[in-house]
C-alpha positions in Angstrom: 47.6 27.6 -82.2 44.3 25.9 -82.0 45.8 22.8 -83.7 48.7 22.8 -81.2 46.3 23.2 -78.3 44.2 20.3 -79.6 47.2 18.1 -79.8 48.3 19.0 -76.3 44.8 18.3 -75.0 44.7 14.9 -76.7 48.1 14.1 -75.4 47.0 15.0 -71.9 43.9 12.8 -72.2 45.9 9.9 -73.5 48.4 10.2 -70.6 45.5 10.4 -68.1 43.9 7.4 -69.6 47.1 5.4 -69.5 47.5 6.4 -65.8 44.0 5.2 -65.0 44.4 1.9 -66.9 45.1 -0.9 -64.4 48.1 -3.2 -64.7 47.0 -6.6 -65.9 47.7 -10.1 -64.5 51.2 -11.4 -64.6 52.2 -13.3 -67.7 55.6 -14.6 -66.6 54.5 -17.0 -63.9 51.6 -19.2 -62.8 48.5 -17.7 -61.1 48.3 -17.2 -57.4 44.7 -18.1 -56.6 43.5 -17.3 -53.1 41.4 -20.2 -52.0 38.4 -18.6 -50.2 40.6 -15.5 -49.7 43.5 -15.6 -47.3 41.7 -18.4 -45.5 44.7 -19.6 -43.7 44.9 -16.4 -41.7 41.3 -15.1 -41.5 37.8 -16.7 -41.6 37.1 -17.8 -45.1 34.9 -16.1 -47.7 34.8 -12.7 -46.0 35.6 -9.3 -47.4 38.5 -9.1 -45.0 40.0 -12.4 -46.2 39.6 -11.4 -49.8 41.2 -8.0 -49.2 44.0 -9.6 -47.2 44.7 -11.9 -50.2 44.9 -9.0 -52.6 47.2 -7.1 -50.3 49.5 -10.2 -50.0 49.8 -10.6 -53.8 47.0 -12.9 -55.0 46.1 -12.7 -58.7 42.6 -14.3 -58.2 40.3 -14.5 -55.3 37.9 -17.4 -55.1 34.2 -17.5 -54.0 32.1 -20.5 -53.5 28.6 -19.3 -54.5 25.4 -20.4 -52.7 21.9 -18.8 -52.6 19.8 -17.3 -49.9 16.1 -17.9 -49.5 15.4 -14.7 -51.4 17.8 -15.9 -54.2 20.7 -13.6 -53.5 24.1 -15.3 -54.3 26.5 -15.2 -51.4 29.9 -16.5 -50.6 30.1 -19.6 -48.4 32.0 -22.9 -48.9 28.7 -24.8 -48.5 25.0 -23.9 -48.2 25.3 -25.3 -44.6 26.8 -22.4 -42.5 26.9 -24.0 -39.0 30.6 -24.7 -39.2 31.7 -21.3 -40.8 29.4 -18.9 -38.9 27.6 -18.5 -35.6 24.4 -19.6 -37.4 23.8 -22.6 -35.1 23.7 -20.2 -32.1 21.5 -17.6 -33.7 19.2 -19.8 -35.8 19.0 -23.1 -33.9 15.3 -23.4 -34.9 16.4 -23.6 -38.6 18.5 -26.8 -38.1 17.3 -29.2 -40.7 18.6 -32.0 -43.0 18.9 -31.9 -46.8 20.2 -34.6 -49.2 23.0 -33.0 -51.2 24.8 -35.0 -53.9 23.7 -38.3 -52.3 24.6 -37.5 -48.7 22.4 -36.5 -45.8 23.6 -33.1 -44.4 22.3 -31.6 -41.2 22.8 -27.9 -40.6 21.7 -24.3 -40.9 21.3 -23.6 -44.6 21.5 -20.3 -46.5 18.5 -21.3 -48.6 16.4 -21.2 -45.4 17.6 -17.7 -44.5 16.9 -14.4 -46.2 19.8 -12.1 -46.9 18.7 -9.8 -44.1 18.9 -12.8 -41.7 22.2 -14.0 -43.1 23.7 -10.6 -42.6 23.2 -11.0 -38.8 25.7 -13.9 -38.8 29.4 -13.6 -38.2 32.0 -15.7 -39.8 34.2 -18.1 -37.7 37.4 -20.1 -38.5 36.3 -23.6 -39.2 39.7 -25.3 -38.6 40.6 -25.6 -35.0 44.3 -25.4 -35.6 44.1 -21.9 -37.1 43.8 -18.5 -35.5 40.4 -18.1 -33.8 40.9 -14.5 -32.8 38.9 -13.1 -35.7 35.8 -15.2 -34.9 32.6 -13.2 -34.8 34.0 -10.1 -36.4 33.3 -10.4 -40.1 30.0 -10.6 -42.1 29.0 -13.0 -44.9 29.5 -11.2 -48.2 27.2 -11.3 -51.2 28.7 -12.2 -54.6 28.4 -8.6 -55.6 30.3 -7.4 -52.5 33.0 -10.0 -53.3 33.3 -8.7 -56.8 33.5 -5.1 -55.6 36.6 -6.1 -53.6 38.3 -7.3 -56.8 37.2 -4.3 -58.8 38.4 -1.9 -56.1 42.0 -3.0 -56.4 44.5 -0.7 -58.1 45.5 -3.4 -60.5 43.6 -6.2 -62.3 42.4 -8.9 -59.8 40.6 -11.9 -61.1 37.5 -13.5 -59.7 37.0 -17.2 -59.5 33.4 -18.0 -58.5 32.2 -21.6 -58.1 28.6 -22.6 -58.6 28.2 -24.8 -55.5 25.7 -27.7 -55.9 23.8 -26.1 -58.7 21.6 -29.2 -59.4 20.6 -29.3 -55.7 19.8 -25.6 -55.7 17.7 -25.9 -58.9 15.7 -28.7 -57.2 14.4 -26.4 -54.4 11.0 -24.8 -54.2 12.6 -21.4 -53.8 13.8 -21.4 -57.5 11.6 -19.6 -60.0 10.3 -21.5 -63.0 12.7 -21.3 -66.0 15.7 -20.0 -64.0 18.5 -21.8 -62.5 21.3 -21.0 -60.1 23.8 -20.5 -62.9 21.5 -17.9 -64.5 21.4 -15.9 -61.2 25.2 -16.0 -60.9 25.7 -15.1 -64.5 23.3 -12.1 -64.2 25.5 -10.6 -61.5 28.7 -11.2 -63.5 27.3 -9.5 -66.6 25.9 -6.6 -64.5 29.4 -6.1 -63.2 31.0 -6.0 -66.6 32.4 -9.4 -66.9 32.5 -11.2 -70.3 34.8 -12.3 -73.1 37.0 -15.3 -73.7 40.4 -15.7 -72.1 42.1 -14.0 -75.0 39.8 -11.0 -75.1 40.6 -7.4 -74.1 37.7 -7.3 -71.6 38.9 -10.5 -69.9 42.4 -8.9 -69.5 40.7 -6.0 -67.8 38.3 -8.1 -65.6 39.7 -11.6 -65.4 37.3 -14.4 -64.4 37.0 -18.1 -64.4 33.8 -19.9 -63.5 34.3 -23.3 -61.9 32.1 -26.2 -61.0 32.3 -29.9 -60.1 29.2 -30.5 -62.2 29.5 -31.3 -65.8 26.0 -30.4 -66.9 26.2 -27.0 -65.2 29.4 -26.1 -67.1 28.0 -27.3 -70.4 24.9 -25.2 -69.8 27.1 -22.2 -69.0 29.1 -22.8 -72.2 26.0 -22.1 -74.2 25.3 -18.9 -72.3 28.6 -17.2 -72.0 32.1 -17.0 -73.5 33.7 -16.5 -70.1 36.3 -19.3 -69.5 35.0 -22.3 -67.5 37.0 -24.6 -65.3 36.0 -28.2 -64.7 36.8 -29.2 -61.1 37.9 -32.8 -60.4 37.9 -34.8 -57.2 39.6 -38.2 -57.0 39.6 -39.1 -53.3 38.2 -42.5 -52.2 34.6 -42.8 -53.1 34.4 -39.7 -55.2 32.2 -39.5 -58.2 31.1 -36.5 -60.3 28.0 -35.1 -58.7 25.7 -35.1 -61.7 27.2 -37.7 -64.1 28.3 -40.3 -61.4 31.7 -40.9 -63.0 34.7 -42.1 -60.9 38.0 -40.2 -61.3 39.3 -43.0 -63.6 36.2 -42.7 -65.8 36.4 -38.9 -65.8 40.0 -38.9 -67.0 39.8 -41.3 -70.0 40.8 -39.9 -73.3 37.1 -39.7 -74.3 36.1 -37.8 -71.2 39.1 -35.3 -71.4 38.2 -34.7 -75.1 34.7 -33.9 -74.0 35.9 -31.5 -71.2 38.0 -29.6 -73.8 34.8 -28.8 -75.8 33.3 -26.7 -73.0 36.0 -25.7 -70.6 39.2 -23.6 -70.8 40.8 -25.3 -67.8 40.6 -28.0 -65.1 41.0 -27.8 -61.4 42.1 -31.2 -60.2 42.7 -32.3 -56.6 46.5 -32.1 -56.3 46.8 -35.7 -55.0 45.6 -36.9 -58.5 48.9 -35.4 -59.8 51.3 -36.4 -57.0 49.5 -39.1 -55.0 50.2 -39.6 -51.3 51.3 -43.0 -50.1 50.0 -44.5 -46.8 53.2 -43.5 -45.1 52.9 -39.8 -46.1 55.5 -39.9 -48.9 55.0 -39.0 -52.5 53.7 -41.7 -54.8 54.4 -42.1 -58.5 53.4 -39.0 -60.4 50.6 -39.2 -62.9 50.5 -37.8 -66.4 47.2 -36.0 -65.9 48.6 -32.5 -66.3 50.4 -33.5 -69.6 47.1 -35.0 -70.9 45.2 -31.8 -70.1 47.9 -29.5 -71.6 47.9 -31.5 -74.8 44.2 -30.6 -75.1 44.9 -26.9 -74.6 43.5 -26.8 -71.1 44.9 -24.8 -68.2 45.6 -26.7 -65.0 44.9 -25.1 -61.5 45.2 -27.8 -58.8 43.9 -27.4 -55.2 44.5 -26.9 -52.3 48.0 -25.8 -51.2 48.4 -25.2 -47.5 51.4 -24.2 -45.3 50.7 -26.4 -42.3 52.9 -29.5 -41.9 49.9 -31.8 -41.8 49.2 -31.0 -45.4 52.7 -31.5 -46.7 54.2 -34.8 -47.9 57.4 -35.9 -46.1 59.2 -35.5 -49.4 58.9 -31.7 -49.1 60.8 -31.6 -45.8 58.1 -29.6 -44.1 58.7 -26.8 -46.6 55.9 -25.8 -48.8 58.4 -24.2 -51.2 59.6 -27.7 -52.2 56.0 -28.6 -53.1 55.7 -25.4 -55.2 59.0 -26.3 -56.9 57.6 -29.7 -57.9 54.3 -28.4 -59.2 55.6 -25.2 -61.0 59.1 -26.1 -62.2 58.7 -29.8 -62.8 55.1 -30.5 -63.6 54.4 -26.9 -64.8 50.8 -26.3 -63.8 49.3 -22.9 -64.7 48.3 -21.8 -61.2 47.3 -23.2 -57.9 44.6 -22.6 -55.2 46.2 -21.8 -51.9 45.0 -20.8 -48.4 48.2 -18.8 -48.0 48.5 -16.4 -51.0 51.1 -14.4 -49.1 53.5 -17.3 -48.9 53.0 -18.1 -52.6 53.7 -14.5 -53.5 56.9 -14.6 -51.5 57.9 -17.8 -53.2 57.4 -16.2 -56.7 59.5 -13.2 -55.6 62.3 -15.5 -54.5 62.7 -17.6 -57.7 
């Protein structure tokens, strides 16, 4: 009887464990990556925007990471918060100018505010053609608070942090000797249980991609962690890589792509480097960039997909689903960044 009771107890524990195990990411379709959360609907990089994205069907939620004066990593698109918060109103005396990636930027910067001060700010919608009715309602989250949103979901939700301007951060007097921005971000991820390569059991439980536009930053991280890294690419007029000063053409030579494959698991290209836009708003000749990346075993997650007509080529007939068809069914990218994860989730359900 004791033997039977033991078997029954073990069976109960196994069933309970299976019930508590979260469902993983989808394996039968590309990833739905919520760009700054559901940023088409709510002020970007807020807990509410991240939660909305999860509720709408996002697989990953993205956070651009910047640092406060007291070295707390927080989620903002840029270290300058004057356009995404009410910071210019509350901290007008902190208005200053920094040189970031070769450009003079005037604003209110997170690195001049403590976390306590930053928490007095409220997020606003930076695009004047989007809903302003949530302005002033939501706080700026820390990296840890953002991660807690993902971990609090009832199924696996990936995180997709970007180290924003790491070389610039590392040049500031606030940084301690021997420690860089990437080290601070990595510490938080490790404390939260992240780790493992893209094929590991732990990655399946807590999916993560770490992204950056800077080459040196990703190469540094590749020596510190086995978490998958994503090399972001620009490509618009005048763009060069922030730390290596390469044009898009130089960054996409065979030699450069071979180098990327040594430290990254994927690439996040600007979508117009895949389907260019002509001057008249129509689609140009498609490039072979995705094919070149796939041949090297790299995932491809282009950015940024938006519903509004102003962001759609005339070829799509003012229908973002036609754009999705081109990128998923014809070019076969592995996922996309979108401001409207709910629309992408609906698209996936319809095909």
